[in-house]
PyMOL Python script that loads the backbone (N, CA, C, O; Angstrom):
from pymol import cmd

cmd.read_pdbstr("""\
ATOM      1  N   MET A   1     147.710 239.654  26.765  1.00  0.00           N
ATOM      2  CA  MET A   1     146.897 240.325  25.773  1.00  0.00           C
ATOM      3  C   MET A   1     145.433 240.195  26.185  1.00  0.00           C
ATOM      4  O   MET A   1     145.000 239.116  26.589  1.00  0.00           O
ATOM      5  N   SER A   2     144.684 241.257  26.089  1.00  0.00           N
ATOM      6  CA  SER A   2     143.296 241.256  26.526  1.00  0.00           C
ATOM      7  C   SER A   2     142.365 240.715  25.448  1.00  0.00           C
ATOM      8  O   SER A   2     142.409 241.146  24.296  1.00  0.00           O
ATOM      9  N   HIS A   3     141.533 239.778  25.836  1.00  0.00           N
ATOM     10  CA  HIS A   3     140.538 239.232  24.916  1.00  0.00           C
ATOM     11  C   HIS A   3     139.457 240.253  24.599  1.00  0.00           C
ATOM     12  O   HIS A   3     138.767 240.117  23.589  1.00  0.00           O
ATOM     13  N   ALA A   4     139.291 241.269  25.433  1.00  0.00           N
ATOM     14  CA  ALA A   4     138.241 242.263  25.239  1.00  0.00           C
ATOM     15  C   ALA A   4     138.416 243.066  23.951  1.00  0.00           C
ATOM     16  O   ALA A   4     137.451 243.635  23.440  1.00  0.00           O
ATOM     17  N   LEU A   5     139.612 243.116  23.435  1.00  0.00           N
ATOM     18  CA  LEU A   5     139.891 243.894  22.235  1.00  0.00           C
ATOM     19  C   LEU A   5     139.505 243.188  20.936  1.00  0.00           C
ATOM     20  O   LEU A   5     139.475 243.819  19.880  1.00  0.00           O
ATOM     21  N   TYR A   6     139.208 241.887  20.999  1.00  0.00           N
ATOM     22  CA  TYR A   6     139.023 241.090  19.784  1.00  0.00           C
ATOM     23  C   TYR A   6     137.730 240.287  19.852  1.00  0.00           C
ATOM     24  O   TYR A   6     137.270 239.926  20.935  1.00  0.00           O
ATOM     25  N   SER A   7     137.152 240.011  18.693  1.00  0.00           N
ATOM     26  CA  SER A   7     135.913 239.235  18.672  1.00  0.00           C
ATOM     27  C   SER A   7     136.180 237.737  18.729  1.00  0.00           C
ATOM     28  O   SER A   7     135.300 236.968  19.116  1.00  0.00           O
ATOM     29  N   THR A   8     137.381 237.313  18.348  1.00  0.00           N
ATOM     30  CA  THR A   8     137.727 235.889  18.355  1.00  0.00           C
ATOM     31  C   THR A   8     139.129 235.710  18.913  1.00  0.00           C
ATOM     32  O   THR A   8     140.078 236.352  18.464  1.00  0.00           O
ATOM     33  N   ALA A   9     139.246 234.816  19.909  1.00  0.00           N
ATOM     34  CA  ALA A   9     140.551 234.553  20.517  1.00  0.00           C
ATOM     35  C   ALA A   9     140.501 233.241  21.294  1.00  0.00           C
ATOM     36  O   ALA A   9     139.469 232.873  21.856  1.00  0.00           O
ATOM     37  N   LEU A  10     141.618 232.556  21.315  1.00  0.00           N
ATOM     38  CA  LEU A  10     141.814 231.412  22.193  1.00  0.00           C
ATOM     39  C   LEU A  10     143.102 231.680  22.947  1.00  0.00           C
ATOM     40  O   LEU A  10     144.193 231.658  22.378  1.00  0.00           O
ATOM     41  N   LEU A  11     142.954 231.935  24.241  1.00  0.00           N
ATOM     42  CA  LEU A  11     144.095 232.305  25.082  1.00  0.00           C
ATOM     43  C   LEU A  11     144.169 231.339  26.254  1.00  0.00           C
ATOM     44  O   LEU A  11     143.173 231.092  26.934  1.00  0.00           O
ATOM     45  N   TRP A  12     145.347 230.801  26.481  1.00  0.00           N
ATOM     46  CA  TRP A  12     145.542 229.875  27.598  1.00  0.00           C
ATOM     47  C   TRP A  12     146.940 230.083  28.148  1.00  0.00           C
ATOM     48  O   TRP A  12     147.911 230.155  27.394  1.00  0.00           O
ATOM     49  N   HIS A  13     147.037 230.179  29.473  1.00  0.00           N
ATOM     50  CA  HIS A  13     148.330 230.349  30.127  1.00  0.00           C
ATOM     51  C   HIS A  13     148.371 229.467  31.368  1.00  0.00           C
ATOM     52  O   HIS A  13     147.813 229.823  32.406  1.00  0.00           O
ATOM     53  N   VAL A  14     149.016 228.345  31.266  1.00  0.00           N
ATOM     54  CA  VAL A  14     149.310 227.382  32.328  1.00  0.00           C
ATOM     55  C   VAL A  14     148.072 226.738  32.942  1.00  0.00           C
ATOM     56  O   VAL A  14     147.886 225.531  32.788  1.00  0.00           O
ATOM     57  N   THR A  15     147.219 227.492  33.629  1.00  0.00           N
ATOM     58  CA  THR A  15     146.082 226.885  34.331  1.00  0.00           C
ATOM     59  C   THR A  15     144.713 227.477  34.002  1.00  0.00           C
ATOM     60  O   THR A  15     143.700 227.002  34.516  1.00  0.00           O
ATOM     61  N   ARG A  16     144.667 228.495  33.164  1.00  0.00           N
ATOM     62  CA  ARG A  16     143.369 229.103  32.847  1.00  0.00           C
ATOM     63  C   ARG A  16     143.434 229.848  31.526  1.00  0.00           C
ATOM     64  O   ARG A  16     144.503 230.165  31.005  1.00  0.00           O
ATOM     65  N   GLY A  17     142.241 230.112  31.009  1.00  0.00           N
ATOM     66  CA  GLY A  17     142.192 230.837  29.757  1.00  0.00           C
ATOM     67  C   GLY A  17     140.778 231.191  29.362  1.00  0.00           C
ATOM     68  O   GLY A  17     139.829 231.000  30.122  1.00  0.00           O
ATOM     69  N   VAL A  18     140.660 231.715  28.145  1.00  0.00           N
ATOM     70  CA  VAL A  18     139.360 232.082  27.599  1.00  0.00           C
ATOM     71  C   VAL A  18     139.284 231.638  26.145  1.00  0.00           C
ATOM     72  O   VAL A  18     140.275 231.597  25.416  1.00  0.00           O
ATOM     73  N   ALA A  19     138.067 231.312  25.767  1.00  0.00           N
ATOM     74  CA  ALA A  19     137.748 231.051  24.373  1.00  0.00           C
ATOM     75  C   ALA A  19     136.680 232.062  23.994  1.00  0.00           C
ATOM     76  O   ALA A  19     135.689 232.228  24.705  1.00  0.00           O
ATOM     77  N   LYS A  20     136.882 232.729  22.881  1.00  0.00           N
ATOM     78  CA  LYS A  20     135.923 233.744  22.450  1.00  0.00           C
ATOM     79  C   LYS A  20     135.767 233.616  20.936  1.00  0.00           C
ATOM     80  O   LYS A  20     136.741 233.704  20.189  1.00  0.00           O
ATOM     81  N   LEU A  21     134.533 233.407  20.500  1.00  0.00           N
ATOM     82  CA  LEU A  21     134.255 233.254  19.082  1.00  0.00           C
ATOM     83  C   LEU A  21     133.135 234.193  18.688  1.00  0.00           C
ATOM     84  O   LEU A  21     132.007 234.053  19.160  1.00  0.00           O
ATOM     85  N   HIS A  22     133.437 235.141  17.833  1.00  0.00           N
ATOM     86  CA  HIS A  22     132.471 236.134  17.357  1.00  0.00           C
ATOM     87  C   HIS A  22     131.738 236.790  18.527  1.00  0.00           C
ATOM     88  O   HIS A  22     130.525 236.998  18.479  1.00  0.00           O
ATOM     89  N   GLY A  23     132.501 237.115  19.586  1.00  0.00           N
ATOM     90  CA  GLY A  23     131.943 237.815  20.732  1.00  0.00           C
ATOM     91  C   GLY A  23     131.363 236.930  21.822  1.00  0.00           C
ATOM     92  O   GLY A  23     131.055 237.420  22.908  1.00  0.00           O
ATOM     93  N   VAL A  24     131.207 235.627  21.556  1.00  0.00           N
ATOM     94  CA  VAL A  24     130.694 234.700  22.572  1.00  0.00           C
ATOM     95  C   VAL A  24     131.878 234.215  23.397  1.00  0.00           C
ATOM     96  O   VAL A  24     132.797 233.591  22.867  1.00  0.00           O
ATOM     97  N   LEU A  25     131.854 234.506  24.707  1.00  0.00           N
ATOM     98  CA  LEU A  25     132.975 234.256  25.592  1.00  0.00           C
ATOM     99  C   LEU A  25     132.711 233.061  26.498  1.00  0.00           C
ATOM    100  O   LEU A  25     131.606 232.887  27.011  1.00  0.00           O
ATOM    101  N   ALA A  26     133.743 232.237  26.687  1.00  0.00           N
ATOM    102  CA  ALA A  26     133.670 231.105  27.616  1.00  0.00           C
ATOM    103  C   ALA A  26     134.990 231.006  28.365  1.00  0.00           C
ATOM    104  O   ALA A  26     136.062 231.078  27.765  1.00  0.00           O
ATOM    105  N   ALA A  27     134.906 230.840  29.679  1.00  0.00           N
ATOM    106  CA  ALA A  27     136.108 230.622  30.482  1.00  0.00           C
ATOM    107  C   ALA A  27     136.545 229.170  30.312  1.00  0.00           C
ATOM    108  O   ALA A  27     135.713 228.270  30.194  1.00  0.00           O
ATOM    109  N   VAL A  28     137.833 228.957  30.301  1.00  0.00           N
ATOM    110  CA  VAL A  28     138.391 227.610  30.183  1.00  0.00           C
ATOM    111  C   VAL A  28     139.204 227.368  31.448  1.00  0.00           C
ATOM    112  O   VAL A  28     140.199 228.051  31.690  1.00  0.00           O
ATOM    113  N   GLY A  29     138.782 226.394  32.258  1.00  0.00           N
ATOM    114  CA  GLY A  29     139.431 226.177  33.527  1.00  0.00           C
ATOM    115  C   GLY A  29     140.086 224.823  33.686  1.00  0.00           C
ATOM    116  O   GLY A  29     140.751 224.569  34.690  1.00  0.00           O
ATOM    117  N   GLU A  30     139.910 223.958  32.719  1.00  0.00           N
ATOM    118  CA  GLU A  30     140.553 222.653  32.798  1.00  0.00           C
ATOM    119  C   GLU A  30     141.686 222.599  31.789  1.00  0.00           C
ATOM    120  O   GLU A  30     141.724 223.412  30.866  1.00  0.00           O
ATOM    121  N   PRO A  31     142.610 221.659  31.944  1.00  0.00           N
ATOM    122  CA  PRO A  31     143.754 221.616  31.016  1.00  0.00           C
ATOM    123  C   PRO A  31     143.303 221.646  29.556  1.00  0.00           C
ATOM    124  O   PRO A  31     142.411 220.900  29.151  1.00  0.00           O
ATOM    125  N   LEU A  32     143.923 222.502  28.794  1.00  0.00           N
ATOM    126  CA  LEU A  32     143.575 222.665  27.391  1.00  0.00           C
ATOM    127  C   LEU A  32     144.356 221.658  26.559  1.00  0.00           C
ATOM    128  O   LEU A  32     145.580 221.562  26.652  1.00  0.00           O
ATOM    129  N   MET A  33     143.626 220.917  25.750  1.00  0.00           N
ATOM    130  CA  MET A  33     144.229 219.919  24.869  1.00  0.00           C
ATOM    131  C   MET A  33     143.971 220.339  23.423  1.00  0.00           C
ATOM    132  O   MET A  33     142.881 220.798  23.081  1.00  0.00           O
ATOM    133  N   LEU A  34     144.980 220.175  22.590  1.00  0.00           N
ATOM    134  CA  LEU A  34     144.841 220.470  21.173  1.00  0.00           C
ATOM    135  C   LEU A  34     145.532 219.360  20.404  1.00  0.00           C
ATOM    136  O   LEU A  34     146.721 219.106  20.595  1.00  0.00           O
ATOM    137  N   MET A  35     144.794 218.711  19.547  1.00  0.00           N
ATOM    138  CA  MET A  35     145.319 217.608  18.739  1.00  0.00           C
ATOM    139  C   MET A  35     145.930 216.514  19.625  1.00  0.00           C
ATOM    140  O   MET A  35     146.954 215.920  19.286  1.00  0.00           O
ATOM    141  N   GLY A  36     145.275 216.263  20.770  1.00  0.00           N
ATOM    142  CA  GLY A  36     145.704 215.209  21.669  1.00  0.00           C
ATOM    143  C   GLY A  36     146.903 215.538  22.536  1.00  0.00           C
ATOM    144  O   GLY A  36     147.453 214.655  23.195  1.00  0.00           O
ATOM    145  N   ARG A  37     147.316 216.800  22.543  1.00  0.00           N
ATOM    146  CA  ARG A  37     148.489 217.212  23.318  1.00  0.00           C
ATOM    147  C   ARG A  37     148.111 218.318  24.288  1.00  0.00           C
ATOM    148  O   ARG A  37     147.274 219.168  23.984  1.00  0.00           O
ATOM    149  N   ARG A  38     148.739 218.296  25.459  1.00  0.00           N
ATOM    150  CA  ARG A  38     148.460 219.315  26.471  1.00  0.00           C
ATOM    151  C   ARG A  38     149.143 220.634  26.104  1.00  0.00           C
ATOM    152  O   ARG A  38     150.339 220.673  25.815  1.00  0.00           O
ATOM    153  N   VAL A  39     148.370 221.691  26.122  1.00  0.00           N
ATOM    154  CA  VAL A  39     148.865 223.033  25.800  1.00  0.00           C
ATOM    155  C   VAL A  39     149.299 223.728  27.088  1.00  0.00           C
ATOM    156  O   VAL A  39     148.542 223.777  28.058  1.00  0.00           O
ATOM    157  N   ALA A  40     150.509 224.261  27.095  1.00  0.00           N
ATOM    158  CA  ALA A  40     150.980 225.050  28.229  1.00  0.00           C
ATOM    159  C   ALA A  40     150.618 226.521  28.031  1.00  0.00           C
ATOM    160  O   ALA A  40     150.318 227.227  28.994  1.00  0.00           O
ATOM    161  N   GLU A  41     150.648 226.980  26.768  1.00  0.00           N
ATOM    162  CA  GLU A  41     150.309 228.370  26.464  1.00  0.00           C
ATOM    163  C   GLU A  41     149.877 228.469  25.008  1.00  0.00           C
ATOM    164  O   GLU A  41     150.470 227.849  24.124  1.00  0.00           O
ATOM    165  N   ILE A  42     148.838 229.256  24.775  1.00  0.00           N
ATOM    166  CA  ILE A  42     148.421 229.542  23.398  1.00  0.00           C
ATOM    167  C   ILE A  42     147.912 230.977  23.347  1.00  0.00           C
ATOM    168  O   ILE A  42     147.165 231.418  24.220  1.00  0.00           O
ATOM    169  N   ASP A  43     148.319 231.675  22.337  1.00  0.00           N
ATOM    170  CA  ASP A  43     147.816 233.008  22.017  1.00  0.00           C
ATOM    171  C   ASP A  43     147.384 232.961  20.562  1.00  0.00           C
ATOM    172  O   ASP A  43     148.187 233.177  19.654  1.00  0.00           O
ATOM    173  N   TYR A  44     146.108 232.678  20.355  1.00  0.00           N
ATOM    174  CA  TYR A  44     145.565 232.573  19.008  1.00  0.00           C
ATOM    175  C   TYR A  44     144.506 233.657  18.841  1.00  0.00           C
ATOM    176  O   TYR A  44     143.411 233.572  19.398  1.00  0.00           O
ATOM    177  N   ILE A  45     144.857 234.673  18.062  1.00  0.00           N
ATOM    178  CA  ILE A  45     143.956 235.794  17.785  1.00  0.00           C
ATOM    179  C   ILE A  45     143.985 236.029  16.273  1.00  0.00           C
ATOM    180  O   ILE A  45     144.808 236.795  15.773  1.00  0.00           O
ATOM    181  N   PRO A  46     143.086 235.368  15.555  1.00  0.00           N
ATOM    182  CA  PRO A  46     143.127 235.427  14.093  1.00  0.00           C
ATOM    183  C   PRO A  46     143.015 236.835  13.506  1.00  0.00           C
ATOM    184  O   PRO A  46     143.576 237.108  12.444  1.00  0.00           O
ATOM    185  N   GLU A  47     142.302 237.720  14.181  1.00  0.00           N
ATOM    186  CA  GLU A  47     142.097 239.080  13.659  1.00  0.00           C
ATOM    187  C   GLU A  47     143.398 239.839  13.440  1.00  0.00           C
ATOM    188  O   GLU A  47     143.482 240.698  12.562  1.00  0.00           O
ATOM    189  N   ILE A  48     144.402 239.523  14.230  1.00  0.00           N
ATOM    190  CA  ILE A  48     145.683 240.233  14.098  1.00  0.00           C
ATOM    191  C   ILE A  48     146.817 239.300  13.664  1.00  0.00           C
ATOM    192  O   ILE A  48     147.984 239.689  13.651  1.00  0.00           O
ATOM    193  N   GLY A  49     146.457 238.071  13.311  1.00  0.00           N
ATOM    194  CA  GLY A  49     147.459 237.128  12.823  1.00  0.00           C
ATOM    195  C   GLY A  49     148.341 236.538  13.911  1.00  0.00           C
ATOM    196  O   GLY A  49     149.387 235.961  13.615  1.00  0.00           O
ATOM    197  N   ARG A  50     147.934 236.675  15.153  1.00  0.00           N
ATOM    198  CA  ARG A  50     148.731 236.108  16.254  1.00  0.00           C
ATOM    199  C   ARG A  50     148.367 234.636  16.402  1.00  0.00           C
ATOM    200  O   ARG A  50     147.197 234.285  16.555  1.00  0.00           O
ATOM    201  N   ARG A  51     149.384 233.782  16.355  1.00  0.00           N
ATOM    202  CA  ARG A  51     149.141 232.345  16.449  1.00  0.00           C
ATOM    203  C   ARG A  51     150.369 231.635  17.006  1.00  0.00           C
ATOM    204  O   ARG A  51     151.106 230.966  16.282  1.00  0.00           O
ATOM    205  N   SER A  52     150.566 231.800  18.307  1.00  0.00           N
ATOM    206  CA  SER A  52     151.705 231.150  18.945  1.00  0.00           C
ATOM    207  C   SER A  52     151.210 230.076  19.909  1.00  0.00           C
ATOM    208  O   SER A  52     150.133 230.186  20.495  1.00  0.00           O
ATOM    209  N   ILE A  53     152.029 229.035  20.056  1.00  0.00           N
ATOM    210  CA  ILE A  53     151.651 227.906  20.907  1.00  0.00           C
ATOM    211  C   ILE A  53     152.886 227.367  21.608  1.00  0.00           C
ATOM    212  O   ILE A  53     154.001 227.397  21.087  1.00  0.00           O
ATOM    213  N   LEU A  54     152.635 226.874  22.809  1.00  0.00           N
ATOM    214  CA  LEU A  54     153.681 226.227  23.592  1.00  0.00           C
ATOM    215  C   LEU A  54     153.080 224.953  24.160  1.00  0.00           C
ATOM    216  O   LEU A  54     152.224 225.001  25.042  1.00  0.00           O
ATOM    217  N   PHE A  55     153.528 223.821  23.655  1.00  0.00           N
ATOM    218  CA  PHE A  55     153.117 222.550  24.230  1.00  0.00           C
ATOM    219  C   PHE A  55     154.040 222.245  25.396  1.00  0.00           C
ATOM    220  O   PHE A  55     155.194 222.674  25.404  1.00  0.00           O
ATOM    221  N   ALA A  56     153.548 221.513  26.373  1.00  0.00           N
ATOM    222  CA  ALA A  56     154.351 221.161  27.543  1.00  0.00           C
ATOM    223  C   ALA A  56     155.675 220.538  27.108  1.00  0.00           C
ATOM    224  O   ALA A  56     155.699 219.589  26.325  1.00  0.00           O
ATOM    225  N   GLY A  57     156.773 221.084  27.626  1.00  0.00           N
ATOM    226  CA  GLY A  57     158.094 220.538  27.343  1.00  0.00           C
ATOM    227  C   GLY A  57     158.716 220.960  26.028  1.00  0.00           C
ATOM    228  O   GLY A  57     159.770 220.447  25.651  1.00  0.00           O
ATOM    229  N   GLU A  58     158.079 221.892  25.319  1.00  0.00           N
ATOM    230  CA  GLU A  58     158.594 222.349  24.026  1.00  0.00           C
ATOM    231  C   GLU A  58     158.754 223.870  24.039  1.00  0.00           C
ATOM    232  O   GLU A  58     158.190 224.542  24.903  1.00  0.00           O
ATOM    233  N   PRO A  59     159.515 224.416  23.091  1.00  0.00           N
ATOM    234  CA  PRO A  59     159.647 225.879  23.018  1.00  0.00           C
ATOM    235  C   PRO A  59     158.410 226.525  22.381  1.00  0.00           C
ATOM    236  O   PRO A  59     157.672 225.885  21.632  1.00  0.00           O
ATOM    237  N   LEU A  60     158.206 227.790  22.693  1.00  0.00           N
ATOM    238  CA  LEU A  60     157.147 228.582  22.084  1.00  0.00           C
ATOM    239  C   LEU A  60     157.425 228.717  20.595  1.00  0.00           C
ATOM    240  O   LEU A  60     158.565 228.945  20.190  1.00  0.00           O
ATOM    241  N   ARG A  61     156.376 228.574  19.772  1.00  0.00           N
ATOM    242  CA  ARG A  61     156.552 228.660  18.321  1.00  0.00           C
ATOM    243  C   ARG A  61     155.245 229.082  17.662  1.00  0.00           C
ATOM    244  O   ARG A  61     154.201 229.146  18.311  1.00  0.00           O
ATOM    245  N   ASP A  62     155.316 229.370  16.363  1.00  0.00           N
ATOM    246  CA  ASP A  62     154.111 229.658  15.588  1.00  0.00           C
ATOM    247  C   ASP A  62     153.324 228.375  15.370  1.00  0.00           C
ATOM    248  O   ASP A  62     153.901 227.295  15.242  1.00  0.00           O
ATOM    249  N   MET A  63     152.010 228.500  15.328  1.00  0.00           N
ATOM    250  CA  MET A  63     151.145 227.346  15.095  1.00  0.00           C
ATOM    251  C   MET A  63     151.229 226.914  13.641  1.00  0.00           C
ATOM    252  O   MET A  63     151.403 227.740  12.745  1.00  0.00           O
ATOM    253  N   THR A  64     151.104 225.613  13.416  1.00  0.00           N
ATOM    254  CA  THR A  64     151.025 225.089  12.062  1.00  0.00           C
ATOM    255  C   THR A  64     149.602 225.308  11.541  1.00  0.00           C
ATOM    256  O   THR A  64     148.700 225.627  12.316  1.00  0.00           O
ATOM    257  N   ASP A  65     149.402 225.140  10.244  1.00  0.00           N
ATOM    258  CA  ASP A  65     148.059 225.271   9.674  1.00  0.00           C
ATOM    259  C   ASP A  65     147.101 224.253  10.286  1.00  0.00           C
ATOM    260  O   ASP A  65     145.937 224.570  10.531  1.00  0.00           O
ATOM    261  N   ALA A  66     147.577 223.042  10.535  1.00  0.00           N
ATOM    262  CA  ALA A  66     146.733 222.010  11.151  1.00  0.00           C
ATOM    263  C   ALA A  66     146.333 222.414  12.568  1.00  0.00           C
ATOM    264  O   ALA A  66     145.197 222.178  12.980  1.00  0.00           O
ATOM    265  N   GLU A  67     147.243 223.014  13.307  1.00  0.00           N
ATOM    266  CA  GLU A  67     146.930 223.478  14.659  1.00  0.00           C
ATOM    267  C   GLU A  67     145.933 224.631  14.636  1.00  0.00           C
ATOM    268  O   GLU A  67     145.081 224.733  15.519  1.00  0.00           O
ATOM    269  N   VAL A  68     146.033 225.486  13.647  1.00  0.00           N
ATOM    270  CA  VAL A  68     145.061 226.576  13.497  1.00  0.00           C
ATOM    271  C   VAL A  68     143.673 226.002  13.227  1.00  0.00           C
ATOM    272  O   VAL A  68     142.695 226.451  13.825  1.00  0.00           O
ATOM    273  N   ARG A  69     143.576 225.028  12.347  1.00  0.00           N
ATOM    274  CA  ARG A  69     142.280 224.390  12.067  1.00  0.00           C
ATOM    275  C   ARG A  69     141.728 223.728  13.327  1.00  0.00           C
ATOM    276  O   ARG A  69     140.531 223.815  13.603  1.00  0.00           O
ATOM    277  N   ALA A  70     142.594 223.072  14.085  1.00  0.00           N
ATOM    278  CA  ALA A  70     142.167 222.428  15.330  1.00  0.00           C
ATOM    279  C   ALA A  70     141.724 223.470  16.356  1.00  0.00           C
ATOM    280  O   ALA A  70     140.754 223.246  17.079  1.00  0.00           O
ATOM    281  N   ALA A  71     142.415 224.595  16.429  1.00  0.00           N
ATOM    282  CA  ALA A  71     142.039 225.669  17.348  1.00  0.00           C
ATOM    283  C   ALA A  71     140.688 226.264  16.953  1.00  0.00           C
ATOM    284  O   ALA A  71     139.873 226.579  17.821  1.00  0.00           O
ATOM    285  N   ASP A  72     140.448 226.420  15.664  1.00  0.00           N
ATOM    286  CA  ASP A  72     139.143 226.919  15.205  1.00  0.00           C
ATOM    287  C   ASP A  72     138.025 225.972  15.615  1.00  0.00           C
ATOM    288  O   ASP A  72     136.969 226.411  16.072  1.00  0.00           O
ATOM    289  N   ALA A  73     138.254 224.685  15.454  1.00  0.00           N
ATOM    290  CA  ALA A  73     137.251 223.683  15.849  1.00  0.00           C
ATOM    291  C   ALA A  73     137.045 223.704  17.359  1.00  0.00           C
ATOM    292  O   ALA A  73     135.915 223.575  17.829  1.00  0.00           O
ATOM    293  N   LEU A  74     138.114 223.862  18.119  1.00  0.00           N
ATOM    294  CA  LEU A  74     138.011 223.924  19.572  1.00  0.00           C
ATOM    295  C   LEU A  74     137.245 225.165  20.025  1.00  0.00           C
ATOM    296  O   LEU A  74     136.463 225.100  20.974  1.00  0.00           O
ATOM    297  N   LEU A  75     137.462 226.277  19.360  1.00  0.00           N
ATOM    298  CA  LEU A  75     136.715 227.495  19.675  1.00  0.00           C
ATOM    299  C   LEU A  75     135.206 227.272  19.512  1.00  0.00           C
ATOM    300  O   LEU A  75     134.411 227.700  20.349  1.00  0.00           O
ATOM    301  N   ILE A  76     134.833 226.608  18.441  1.00  0.00           N
ATOM    302  CA  ILE A  76     133.411 226.321  18.218  1.00  0.00           C
ATOM    303  C   ILE A  76     132.870 225.445  19.342  1.00  0.00           C
ATOM    304  O   ILE A  76     131.793 225.705  19.880  1.00  0.00           O
ATOM    305  N   GLU A  77     133.618 224.413  19.690  1.00  0.00           N
ATOM    306  CA  GLU A  77     133.194 223.485  20.753  1.00  0.00           C
ATOM    307  C   GLU A  77     133.060 224.192  22.103  1.00  0.00           C
ATOM    308  O   GLU A  77     132.078 223.986  22.816  1.00  0.00           O
ATOM    309  N   LEU A  78     134.026 225.007  22.448  1.00  0.00           N
ATOM    310  CA  LEU A  78     134.051 225.637  23.763  1.00  0.00           C
ATOM    311  C   LEU A  78     133.036 226.768  23.925  1.00  0.00           C
ATOM    312  O   LEU A  78     132.636 227.080  25.046  1.00  0.00           O
ATOM    313  N   THR A  79     132.622 227.374  22.835  1.00  0.00           N
ATOM    314  CA  THR A  79     131.712 228.526  22.932  1.00  0.00           C
ATOM    315  C   THR A  79     130.255 228.175  22.624  1.00  0.00           C
ATOM    316  O   THR A  79     129.409 229.067  22.567  1.00  0.00           O
ATOM    317  N   GLN A  80     129.958 226.922  22.429  1.00  0.00           N
ATOM    318  CA  GLN A  80     128.549 226.530  22.172  1.00  0.00           C
ATOM    319  C   GLN A  80     127.768 226.368  23.453  1.00  0.00           C
ATOM    320  O   GLN A  80     126.581 226.045  23.415  1.00  0.00           O
TER     321      GLN A  80
END
""", "prot")
cmd.dss("prot")
cmd.show_as("cartoon", "prot")
cmd.util.cbc("prot")
cmd.orient("prot")
């Protein structure tokens, strides 16, 4: 999914990703951690309600509310 279509997104796939908050874009090149756990894949695009996550060694699933709050905080941190 292209981050260019949305003003806010956190996208990560195995070794790279992007963080974008209200149009401010930042590349993410180091392992992405969320709530102290390594993320293998995340597609978080609040504008369209997409919120899927895959932690290493687990199946892909919808994010919990706590994970969404953590992703929002991470977006702020990564785009400052």
